[in-house]
N, C-alpha and C positions, 0 to 999 in steps of 0.2 A: 796110310795117311801119316806121314812123318810129322806133320804139324800137330796132329793129335797126340802122337807119341811124345813130342817135345813138351807139349802143354801138360801131359800127364806126369812127366818127369819133374817139371817145375812144381806141379801140385804136390808131388811126393816130397820134394825138398821142403816146401812150405809147411807141410804137415809135420815133418820131422822137427823142423825148427820150432814150430808152434808148440808141439808136445814137449820138447826140451825146455823151452822157455817156461811153460806151465809147470814142469817138474821142479824147476830151480827157483821159482818165485812164489810168493804167497798172494798173488793177485786174485786167485780164486778163493772163495770163502772156504770151501772144503771139497774133497773129492766127490762127496755126495751131490754137490751142486753141479758137477761137471757131467754133461750128457754129450755123447758123441754119436753121430749117425754116419751112414754111408749112402751113396747114391751112384747109380750107373747112368751117366749122361747118354751113353750110346743107346741104352734101353729106352730112356725118355724120348730120344729122337725117333727111334724106330716104332715105339708103341703109342705115342701120343697122336692125336688126330692131326694137329698142326705139323708135327714132325713127319708123319706119313705123307701129308700133302706136299711138303717140301721135297721129300725123297722121291715121290712120284713125279714131281716136276723135273727133278734132276734126271731121273730115268728116262722121261720123255725126251729131254734134251739130248741125252746120249743116244737114244734110239734113232732120233732124226739124223744125227750126225753119222751114225753107223750106216744108215740107209744110203746117205750120200756117198760114203766111202765104198759101200758095196756096189753101187752103181758105177763108180769110177773103176773099181776092180774088174767088173764085168766088161766095161769098155776096153780096158787094157788087155783082157784075155781075148776079146774079139779081134783087136788090132794085131795081137801076136799071132793068132790063128791065121788071119788074112796074110800076114807077112810070110808065114811058113808055107801057106798054100800057093802063094804067088812067087815064092823064092826062085823056082826054076825058070819062070817065064820073064822075070825082070832083068833088065840090064844091070850091070854092076853099079852104075851111078844111081839108078832108080832105087836099087836095093839099099844102098848106103843112105840115101835120102830118107826112105821109109824107116830104116833102123834108127836114124837120128831123131826123127819125129817121135818114134816109139820111146826112145830114151828120155826125151824131153817130157813126154806125158808121164812116164814113170817118176821122174824127178818132181813134177808138179803134184802127182799123187802123194809122194812121200812128204812133200812140204805141207800139203793139206792135212795129212794124217798127224804130222807133228804139231801143226797149229791147233788142230782139234784137241790133242792131248793137253797142250798148254792151256787152252780155254777151259777144258774140263777141270784141270787142277785149280785154276783161278775160281771157277764156280764152286767147287768143293770147299775151298778155303773160305770163300765168302759165306757159304751156307753154314759151315762149322762155326765161324766167328760169330755170325748173327745168332745162331741157335744156342751157342754156349752162353751168350749174354742173357738170353731169355731163360735158359735152364738155370743159370745162376740166380736170376731174380726169383724164379719159382722155388728153388731150393732155399733161398734166404727166407722167403715167406713161411715155408713149412718149418724151417729150423726155428724161426722166431716164435711161431705159434706153439711149437712143441718144447721150447725151452732148451734147445740144443746149443752147446757152446761151440761145437765144431762139426762140420760135415765134410767127409773125405770122399773124393772120387775113387770108387772102388775098382774101376776098370772093368774090362770084360774079356772074353775069349778073343775078340778081334783087336783089342788094344793092350797096352801094358797093364798088367795087374798090379795095382798098388797095395790093395788089401788082400791078404792071403786067406784070412778067415774072419768072418763076422757072424754074430748071432742074427737070426732073421728079425729079431725085435728092433734092431738098430738100422735095418735097411729101409731107407725112406723113399726108394725109387718109385713105388706105386703111388705114394702120397704126392711126390713131386710130379708124376705124370698127370694126376688129377688137377693139381694146382696149375701146371703148365697149360693144360687144356682150358682151364678156367680163364687164365690170363691171355691166351692166344686163340680166341674163337675165330 
């Protein structure tokens, strides 16, 4: 998910700039008033009820498309087998005609597979964009209730890790999952 990677890099840059600004200004009353938290949006998406439903919907979409492609592949294998079986008995003109039809079907299959991949990328991007807004809203609610000045996307094993180390006490992921589920029933 390159989109996710870019968003995380932007988040990291924002965090660095925010922390630098905080360090150089006296806009915060004191360091004691400053609370920082971390959250793993990927975990929120994968562990929340609403996120699981969305991911299941995406998996179902992929499964349906894969079945269509598998059917097309089977048809191509059957045509290829027929072509090989009939090769000796066909005239040269008939053989060329069948080979041309086979090539056209292969090209159609490749176009369909490419179109499927493009549709899947669009659906993934839409899902990520929609759920990142919802995760941000849940995170904001948790942060405001807890008095956090900043919450950083900590990343995960599947994405770019922005936070290398954090104490468990500042990890708000479980709280955000609960708030996310409350807001997205």
